[in-house]
C-alpha positions as CSV (number, residue, x, y, z in Angstrom):
1,M,104.8,99.7,101.5
2,A,101.6,98.9,102.8
3,F,100.7,95.0,102.9
4,E,98.3,93.0,103.8
5,Y,99.7,89.4,104.8
6,I,103.9,90.5,105.2
7,L,105.2,93.1,107.5
8,T,108.6,95.0,106.4
9,D,111.4,96.8,107.6
10,A,113.8,98.4,104.9
11,Q,116.8,98.9,107.9
12,V,116.7,96.2,109.9
13,A,120.2,96.7,110.2
14,P,122.4,99.0,107.6
15,Y,121.5,97.9,104.3
16,V,119.4,95.0,105.6
17,A,115.9,94.4,104.8
18,L,113.1,92.2,106.8
19,I,110.3,90.6,105.6
20,R,108.4,88.5,108.1
21,L,105.1,86.4,107.0
22,N,102.2,87.3,108.6
23,R,99.5,84.9,108.8
24,P,99.7,84.3,112.3
25,K,96.3,82.2,113.1
26,E,97.4,80.2,109.5
27,L,100.9,79.4,110.8
28,N,101.7,81.8,108.0
29,A,100.2,79.0,105.1
30,L,101.2,80.4,101.5
31,N,98.3,81.7,100.0
32,L,98.6,83.3,96.4
33,Q,98.2,86.6,98.0
34,L,100.8,86.5,100.4
35,M,103.3,84.8,97.6
36,G,102.3,88.1,95.6
37,E,103.3,90.0,98.6
38,I,106.7,88.6,99.5
39,R,107.4,88.8,95.4
40,D,106.6,92.5,95.2
41,A,108.5,93.7,98.2
42,L,111.5,91.6,96.9
43,K,111.6,93.5,93.9
44,A,111.4,96.7,95.2
45,F,114.2,95.9,98.4
46,D,116.0,94.8,94.6
47,E,115.7,97.8,93.4
48,D,116.9,99.9,96.3
49,P,120.2,100.6,96.6
50,A,120.0,100.9,100.1
51,V,119.4,97.1,100.4
52,R,122.0,95.2,99.6
53,A,120.5,91.4,101.7
54,I,116.9,90.8,103.0
55,V,116.3,88.2,105.7
56,I,112.5,86.8,105.2
57,T,111.1,85.0,108.3
58,G,107.8,84.1,110.3
59,N,107.4,83.9,113.8
60,E,108.6,81.3,116.6
61,R,106.0,78.3,115.6
62,A,105.9,78.6,112.2
63,F,108.2,80.4,109.3
64,A,105.4,78.8,106.8
65,A,103.7,75.6,107.3
66,G,102.6,74.5,104.0
67,A,100.6,75.9,101.1
68,D,96.9,77.1,101.7
69,I,94.9,74.5,101.3
70,K,91.9,75.5,101.2
71,Q,92.5,77.6,97.7
72,M,93.4,74.7,96.0
73,A,90.8,72.0,97.3
74,G,88.2,72.4,94.5
75,K,90.8,72.7,91.5
76,S,90.9,71.5,88.5
77,A,93.9,70.5,86.6
78,I,93.1,73.1,83.9
79,D,92.4,75.4,86.8
80,M,95.9,74.9,88.3
81,L,97.4,75.5,84.8
82,Q,95.6,78.4,84.4
83,I,96.2,80.1,87.7
84,D,99.6,79.7,86.8
85,Q,100.8,80.1,90.6
86,F,104.2,79.2,90.1
87,S,105.0,82.2,88.0
88,T,105.3,84.0,91.1
89,W,107.6,81.7,92.6
90,D,109.6,81.8,89.5
91,A,109.7,85.8,89.9
92,I,110.9,85.2,93.5
93,R,114.0,83.1,92.3
94,K,115.6,86.1,90.0
95,T,115.9,88.3,93.3
96,R,119.7,89.5,92.6
97,K,119.9,90.3,96.1
98,P,121.3,87.3,99.0
99,I,118.2,86.1,100.8
100,I,118.8,84.4,104.2
101,A,115.8,82.5,105.5
102,A,115.4,82.5,109.7
103,V,113.2,79.6,110.5
104,S,112.1,78.6,113.4
105,G,108.9,76.0,113.9
106,F,107.8,74.5,111.0
107,A,108.9,74.7,107.3
108,L,106.9,72.7,105.9
109,G,105.5,71.5,101.9
110,G,105.3,75.2,100.2
111,G,107.3,76.9,103.3
112,C,110.4,74.6,102.9
113,E,110.6,74.7,98.9
114,L,110.4,78.6,100.0
115,C,113.3,78.6,102.2
116,M,114.9,76.4,99.5
117,L,114.6,79.5,97.4
118,C,116.3,81.2,99.4
119,D,120.3,81.5,99.3
120,M,120.9,80.6,102.9
121,I,118.9,79.4,106.2
122,V,119.4,79.7,109.7
123,A,117.2,77.6,112.0
124,S,116.2,78.0,115.4
125,E,116.9,74.4,117.5
126,T,112.8,74.0,117.1
127,A,112.7,73.8,113.1
128,Q,111.5,71.4,111.6
129,F,111.9,70.9,107.6
130,G,109.3,69.0,105.4
131,Q,107.5,68.1,102.1
132,P,104.7,66.2,103.2
133,E,102.6,66.9,100.4
134,I,102.4,62.7,99.7
135,N,100.0,62.8,102.8
136,I,97.3,64.5,100.8
137,G,97.4,62.8,97.5
138,V,99.9,65.1,96.0
139,M,103.9,66.0,95.7
140,P,105.7,69.1,95.9
141,G,105.5,71.1,93.3
142,A,107.1,74.6,94.1
143,G,110.3,72.7,93.7
144,G,110.5,70.4,96.4
145,T,111.9,67.0,94.8
146,Q,114.5,69.3,92.9
147,R,116.0,71.9,95.0
148,L,115.4,69.4,98.2
149,T,117.5,66.3,96.4
150,R,120.2,68.7,95.2
151,A,120.7,69.9,98.7
152,V,120.2,66.4,100.8
153,G,120.6,64.0,98.2
154,K,118.4,61.5,96.8
155,A,118.0,59.0,99.6
156,L,116.8,61.4,102.2
157,A,114.9,62.9,99.5
158,M,112.8,60.1,98.6
159,E,112.7,59.7,102.2
160,M,111.0,63.0,103.4
161,V,108.9,63.5,99.7
162,L,107.7,60.0,99.5
163,S,106.6,59.4,103.5
164,G,106.4,62.8,104.2
165,R,108.5,62.5,107.4
166,F,109.8,66.2,108.9
167,I,113.3,66.5,110.1
168,S,115.1,68.5,112.6
169,A,117.5,71.5,112.4
170,E,120.1,69.3,113.1
171,E,119.6,66.6,110.5
172,A,119.0,69.4,108.2
173,R,122.3,71.3,108.9
174,A,124.2,67.4,109.3
175,A,122.5,67.4,105.5
176,G,123.6,70.5,103.7
177,L,119.7,71.8,103.7
178,I,120.6,75.0,106.1
179,N,123.9,76.9,107.6
180,K,123.2,77.3,111.4
181,V,121.6,75.8,114.0
182,V,121.0,78.9,117.1
183,P,119.0,78.6,120.3
184,V,115.2,79.7,119.4
185,E,115.6,82.9,120.7
186,L,118.5,84.1,118.6
187,Y,117.9,82.6,115.3
188,L,116.3,86.2,113.6
189,D,119.7,87.6,115.6
190,E,121.6,85.8,113.6
191,A,120.4,85.6,110.3
192,V,120.5,89.5,111.0
193,K,124.0,89.1,111.4
194,L,124.7,86.7,108.7
195,A,123.2,89.4,106.0
196,S,124.7,92.2,108.0
197,R,128.2,90.3,106.5
198,V,127.2,89.8,103.2
199,A,125.8,93.3,103.1
200,E,129.5,94.8,103.9
201,K,130.5,93.5,100.6
202,S,131.1,95.0,97.5
203,P,127.3,95.0,96.1
204,I,128.2,93.8,92.3
205,A,130.3,91.6,93.9
206,V,128.0,89.9,95.8
207,Q,125.3,89.6,93.3
208,L,127.5,88.6,90.5
209,A,129.2,85.9,92.8
210,K,125.4,84.5,93.8
211,E,124.5,84.1,90.4
212,S,127.3,81.9,89.3
213,V,127.1,79.6,92.4
214,L,123.1,79.2,91.5
215,K,124.6,78.2,87.8
216,A,126.3,75.7,88.9
217,F,122.7,74.0,89.5
218,D,121.4,74.9,85.9
219,M,124.7,74.3,83.8
220,P,127.3,71.6,83.1
221,L,130.9,72.4,84.9
222,Q,132.3,73.3,82.0
223,E,129.3,76.1,80.7
224,A,129.8,77.1,84.4
225,L,133.0,77.5,84.4
226,Y,133.2,79.5,81.7
227,F,130.1,82.0,83.1
228,E,132.1,82.0,86.5
229,R,135.2,83.5,84.7
230,K,133.2,85.9,82.5
231,N,131.8,87.2,86.0
232,F,135.0,87.4,87.3
233,Y,136.5,89.4,84.9
234,M,133.3,91.9,85.0
235,L,134.2,92.4,88.4
236,F,137.4,94.6,87.5
237,A,135.4,97.0,85.6
238,T,134.3,98.5,89.0
239,E,135.5,101.2,91.1
240,D,134.8,98.3,94.0
241,Q,137.4,96.4,92.8
242,K,139.5,99.0,92.7
243,E,138.8,100.2,96.2
244,G,139.0,96.6,97.6
245,M,142.6,95.6,96.2
246,E,143.7,99.0,97.5
247,A,142.6,98.5,101.1
248,F,144.0,95.2,101.6
249,I,147.4,96.2,99.6
250,E,147.2,99.3,102.5
251,K,145.5,97.0,105.6
252,R,142.6,99.1,105.6
253,K,138.8,98.2,105.7
254,A,137.3,98.8,102.2
255,E,134.4,101.3,101.7
256,F,132.2,99.5,99.1
257,K,130.1,102.2,97.1
258,G,128.4,99.3,94.8
259,R,130.0,101.1,91.7
């Protein structure tokens, strides 16, 4: 795949693909074209049986420092409605395979929202997370008020959204926003290792488990439990379930085929 604003590697590790945001002069600011390329790359990897997990990263200085304000500054409400930029985000949200964000430096505004659209986040010690849209007279629009609140709770989300304060990687980890903090020279390697551990599992089980976890945010408890139960039963129709249980009984490593 050839793109202008991202770099891709379909096999950065066995069964693991990589998407790297590549607008370094703009601190990887998220313009419409870049988001469209992320959507297209994720769709291609989602359909590729040789890919079981995906890592998204930027560079050491910035994962993404926010949306591209120059693209929005002169727009009217009707312009924004017709552009419908968030339909791209909705498409990204539908990715079935697990996505791990590898974050160093700034993850602000849309960059923080893109991290939260991923399933797990590994951050370097230099990472900073924030929703500073309030400083330019607007508010988060790609999930910042919703996913951030669900991740860190009302009080901290209110502070970040209403004051624009950034939080460090350690504060983000303590608040439950991210999975792990590592030295800056290791953040991408650690994200790939995490993706590799996931990629060793049954692809069908991983897909249905991801889907079930996400339903916890969309459904009341009893409905979500029913959804989880149906996915659990469905996995007994797979060859991977038979292989996994037989391997456990035989005390050997399972060889999952995604069938």
